[in-house]
C-alpha positions as CSV (number, residue, x, y, z in Angstrom):
1,M,0.0,0.0,0.0
2,S,1.3,3.5,-0.9
3,S,2.0,6.0,1.8
4,T,-0.6,8.4,0.2
5,R,-3.3,5.8,0.3
6,R,-2.3,4.7,3.8
7,S,-2.6,8.3,5.0
8,L,-6.0,8.7,3.4
9,L,-7.3,5.5,5.1
10,L,-6.0,6.7,8.4
11,S,-7.6,10.1,8.0
12,A,-10.9,8.5,7.0
13,A,-10.8,6.3,10.1
14,A,-10.1,9.2,12.4
15,A,-12.9,11.3,10.9
16,S,-15.3,8.4,11.4
17,M,-14.6,8.4,15.1
18,L,-15.4,12.1,15.4
19,V,-18.9,11.8,13.8
20,P,-21.8,10.9,16.1
21,P,-23.1,7.4,15.4
22,A,-26.5,8.7,14.4
23,A,-25.0,10.8,11.7
24,R,-22.3,8.4,10.6
25,A,-22.2,6.7,7.2
26,E,-19.3,4.5,6.1
27,V,-16.4,6.8,5.5
28,A,-14.7,5.8,2.3
29,A,-11.1,6.5,1.3
30,P,-10.9,8.5,-1.9
31,V,-9.1,6.7,-4.8
32,K,-7.1,9.0,-7.2
33,L,-8.0,8.4,-10.8
34,W,-6.2,11.2,-12.7
35,E,-4.0,14.2,-11.9
36,G,-2.3,17.1,-13.6
37,F,-5.4,19.4,-13.9
38,A,-5.2,23.2,-13.5
39,S,-7.8,24.1,-10.8
40,P,-10.6,21.7,-11.9
41,V,-14.1,22.8,-11.0
42,G,-17.3,21.6,-12.9
43,M,-17.6,18.1,-14.3
44,G,-20.1,16.1,-16.3
45,F,-20.5,12.8,-18.1
46,D,-22.1,12.5,-21.5
47,A,-24.2,9.5,-22.6
48,A,-21.1,7.8,-24.1
49,G,-19.3,7.9,-20.7
50,N,-16.8,10.7,-21.6
51,L,-16.0,12.9,-18.6
52,Y,-15.7,16.7,-19.2
53,V,-13.7,18.8,-16.7
54,A,-13.7,22.6,-16.6
55,E,-10.2,23.8,-15.7
56,W,-10.4,27.2,-14.2
57,S,-6.8,28.5,-14.4
58,A,-6.0,26.8,-17.7
59,G,-9.1,28.3,-19.3
60,R,-10.1,25.1,-20.9
61,V,-12.4,22.1,-20.8
62,S,-10.7,18.7,-20.9
63,R,-12.3,15.4,-22.0
64,I,-11.5,12.0,-20.6
65,A,-12.6,9.0,-22.6
66,P,-13.9,5.8,-20.9
67,D,-10.5,4.2,-21.6
68,G,-8.7,7.1,-19.8
69,R,-7.4,9.0,-22.8
70,R,-7.4,12.7,-22.2
71,S,-7.9,15.5,-24.8
72,V,-8.7,19.2,-24.9
73,F,-12.3,19.7,-25.8
74,A,-12.4,23.6,-25.6
75,E,-9.8,26.2,-24.8
76,G,-9.5,30.0,-24.6
77,L,-12.1,30.3,-22.0
78,S,-12.1,32.8,-19.1
79,G,-12.5,31.2,-15.7
80,P,-14.6,28.2,-16.6
81,S,-16.5,27.1,-13.5
82,G,-19.8,25.2,-13.6
83,L,-20.4,22.5,-16.2
84,A,-23.5,20.6,-17.1
85,I,-24.5,18.3,-20.0
86,G,-28.0,18.2,-21.3
87,A,-29.9,15.1,-22.4
88,D,-29.2,16.0,-26.1
89,G,-25.5,16.0,-25.4
90,T,-25.1,19.8,-25.3
91,I,-22.4,20.9,-23.0
92,Y,-22.9,24.1,-21.0
93,V,-20.0,25.9,-19.3
94,A,-20.2,29.0,-17.0
95,S,-17.6,31.7,-17.3
96,Y,-17.1,33.0,-13.8
97,S,-14.9,35.8,-15.0
98,R,-16.9,37.0,-18.0
99,D,-20.4,36.6,-16.5
100,E,-21.4,34.4,-19.5
101,L,-22.8,31.0,-20.2
102,Y,-21.4,29.1,-23.2
103,R,-23.2,26.4,-25.2
104,F,-21.1,23.7,-26.9
105,T,-22.2,21.1,-29.4
106,P,-20.8,17.6,-28.8
107,Q,-18.4,18.4,-31.7
108,G,-17.0,21.4,-29.8
109,E,-18.8,24.3,-31.6
110,R,-19.2,27.1,-29.2
111,S,-21.8,29.9,-28.9
112,V,-22.7,32.4,-26.1
113,H,-26.0,31.2,-24.6
114,V,-26.5,33.8,-21.8
115,T,-24.8,37.1,-21.0
116,G,-25.3,39.5,-18.1
117,L,-24.8,37.0,-15.3
118,A,-23.0,37.9,-12.0
119,T,-20.2,35.5,-11.3
120,P,-22.0,32.3,-12.3
121,A,-20.7,29.2,-10.6
122,G,-22.3,25.8,-10.5
123,L,-24.8,24.5,-13.1
124,S,-27.4,21.7,-13.0
125,F,-30.7,20.8,-14.5
126,D,-34.1,20.9,-12.7
127,R,-36.8,18.3,-13.1
128,A,-38.3,20.1,-16.1
129,G,-35.0,20.1,-17.9
130,R,-34.2,23.7,-17.4
131,L,-30.6,24.7,-16.7
132,L,-30.1,26.2,-13.3
133,V,-27.3,28.7,-12.6
134,A,-25.9,29.6,-9.1
135,N,-25.5,33.3,-9.7
136,R,-23.2,34.1,-6.8
137,R,-23.1,37.9,-6.9
138,T,-26.9,38.4,-6.9
139,N,-27.5,35.7,-4.3
140,Q,-29.9,33.9,-6.6
141,I,-30.5,30.6,-8.3
142,L,-31.6,31.3,-11.9
143,A,-33.4,29.1,-14.4
144,V,-32.4,29.5,-18.1
145,T,-35.7,29.6,-20.0
146,G,-34.3,30.4,-23.4
147,E,-31.4,32.0,-25.1
148,N,-30.4,35.0,-22.9
149,R,-33.6,34.5,-20.9
150,L,-33.5,34.0,-17.2
151,E,-36.1,33.4,-14.4
152,P,-35.3,33.7,-10.6
153,V,-36.0,30.4,-8.8
154,V,-34.5,31.0,-5.4
155,E,-33.5,34.4,-4.0
156,G,-32.0,35.8,-0.8
157,L,-29.1,33.3,-0.5
158,R,-25.6,33.8,0.7
159,T,-23.2,33.7,-2.3
160,P,-24.6,30.5,-3.8
161,V,-22.1,28.5,-5.9
162,G,-23.9,25.1,-6.4
163,V,-27.5,23.8,-6.5
164,V,-29.7,20.8,-7.2
165,E,-33.4,20.4,-7.3
166,T,-34.5,17.6,-5.0
167,R,-37.0,14.9,-6.0
168,D,-39.8,16.6,-4.1
169,G,-39.4,19.9,-5.9
170,G,-37.2,21.7,-3.3
171,F,-33.6,22.7,-3.6
172,V,-30.3,22.2,-1.9
173,V,-27.9,25.2,-2.3
174,A,-24.2,25.4,-1.4
175,N,-23.4,28.9,-0.3
176,F,-19.7,29.8,-0.5
177,A,-19.9,32.1,2.5
178,G,-22.8,30.7,4.4
179,G,-23.3,27.0,4.6
180,V,-25.9,24.8,2.9
181,T,-29.5,25.9,2.5
182,I,-32.3,23.3,2.1
183,V,-35.3,24.9,0.4
184,R,-38.6,22.9,0.9
185,P,-41.2,22.8,-1.9
186,D,-43.3,25.2,0.2
187,G,-40.5,27.7,0.5
188,H,-39.5,26.9,4.1
189,R,-35.7,27.0,4.6
190,I,-33.5,24.9,6.7
191,E,-29.8,25.7,7.2
192,A,-27.8,22.5,7.1
193,G,-24.3,23.8,6.8
194,A,-23.1,24.1,10.4
195,A,-20.4,21.5,9.8
196,F,-19.1,23.0,6.6
197,R,-16.2,25.5,6.4
198,T,-16.7,26.6,2.8
199,P,-19.2,24.7,0.6
200,G,-18.1,24.5,-3.0
201,V,-19.6,24.2,-6.5
202,G,-20.0,20.4,-6.3
203,V,-23.6,19.5,-5.4
204,V,-25.0,16.2,-6.7
205,Q,-28.1,14.1,-6.2
206,T,-28.3,10.3,-6.7
207,Q,-31.1,8.5,-8.5
208,V,-32.7,7.7,-5.1
209,G,-32.5,11.3,-3.9
210,R,-29.4,11.4,-1.7
211,V,-27.6,14.7,-1.9
212,F,-23.8,15.3,-1.5
213,V,-21.9,18.5,-1.2
214,V,-18.1,19.2,-1.2
215,D,-16.5,21.3,1.4
216,Y,-13.9,23.4,-0.5
217,G,-12.6,24.9,2.8
218,D,-12.0,21.5,4.3
219,T,-11.0,18.1,3.1
220,T,-14.4,16.4,3.1
221,V,-17.4,15.5,1.0
222,R,-20.6,15.3,3.1
223,E,-24.1,13.9,2.6
224,I,-26.9,16.3,3.4
225,L,-29.7,14.9,5.5
226,M,-33.0,16.6,4.8
227,E,-33.8,17.4,8.5
228,G,-30.8,19.8,8.5
229,S,-27.7,17.8,9.5
230,S,-24.9,16.2,7.4
231,R,-22.4,13.4,7.6
232,I,-19.0,12.8,6.3
233,V,-18.7,10.3,3.4
234,T,-15.0,10.9,2.7
235,V,-12.1,12.9,4.1
236,G,-8.5,13.7,3.3
237,L,-9.0,15.7,0.0
238,S,-7.2,18.9,-0.9
239,S,-9.9,21.5,-1.3
240,P,-12.5,19.5,-3.1
241,V,-14.6,21.7,-5.4
242,G,-16.2,19.7,-8.3
243,L,-18.5,16.7,-7.9
244,V,-20.3,14.4,-10.3
245,L,-22.1,11.1,-10.1
246,S,-20.5,8.2,-11.9
247,P,-22.4,6.8,-14.9
248,D,-23.3,3.6,-13.0
249,G,-24.5,5.6,-10.0
250,A,-22.3,3.7,-7.6
251,A,-19.7,6.4,-6.9
252,L,-19.0,10.1,-6.7
253,L,-16.1,11.7,-8.6
254,T,-14.6,14.8,-7.0
255,A,-12.2,17.3,-8.4
256,T,-9.7,18.9,-6.0
257,W,-8.4,22.4,-6.4
258,G,-5.4,21.9,-4.1
259,D,-3.6,19.1,-5.9
260,G,-5.4,19.2,-9.3
261,A,-6.7,15.7,-9.3
262,I,-9.9,13.7,-9.6
263,Y,-10.8,11.0,-7.1
264,R,-13.4,8.3,-7.0
265,I,-15.5,7.8,-3.8
266,A,-17.7,4.8,-3.3
267,I,-21.1,5.9,-2.2
268,P,-21.7,4.4,1.3
269,S,-24.8,2.4,2.0
């Protein structure tokens, strides 16, 4: 066993002992898959199993084929942050620095889809198939209803950087400067981020409705429990920021800002 993997296992075991039994899931050691990325943030899989990674400081989107081959999908971007892939294979990338949202065909043809945003961060799709944007500077979650058309969905947040719509029609929002907000379908809000230092862009939901959020200011990925608490599912990462569900739904992949790597985390039962 390598010294790095031994250290991760020991850290995971130590973290598990610090979590109360009622809020404890199995703490899995992260497994490094790839490295050498330049500040990776948003990630997404297409239907063919290709993984797309937005690399903030390199100004590009990389693509990793199912066999592990890596290539540059798009470059010359300014602060690419959130990334989401539609059912038709369209790739959407937020430009945090230019306040724009780009639309890419699967062949790499780029167009500007939305302008006039305010530090857009994480992207996801709601149950109706609309693209959601965590618009950090205006403290809103916006739905894209057409080319350059936006509709507020959640307002009055605290620097939101990531969002998913839950299966019951509510939302879970990661606020960079203010924890995690659970928004119930009736609008009632629960603050679930007491254990977080700085939640990041990565917020994902599994097919059965479990929600996971990265803690960019710490070394953990946590599961959000809908009554308002959370529990650690992995520890020992270097500023995790991106998060995506694996195509088979059995694992999470997280991108780490600190060491420019992507790790696999088995989803605990």
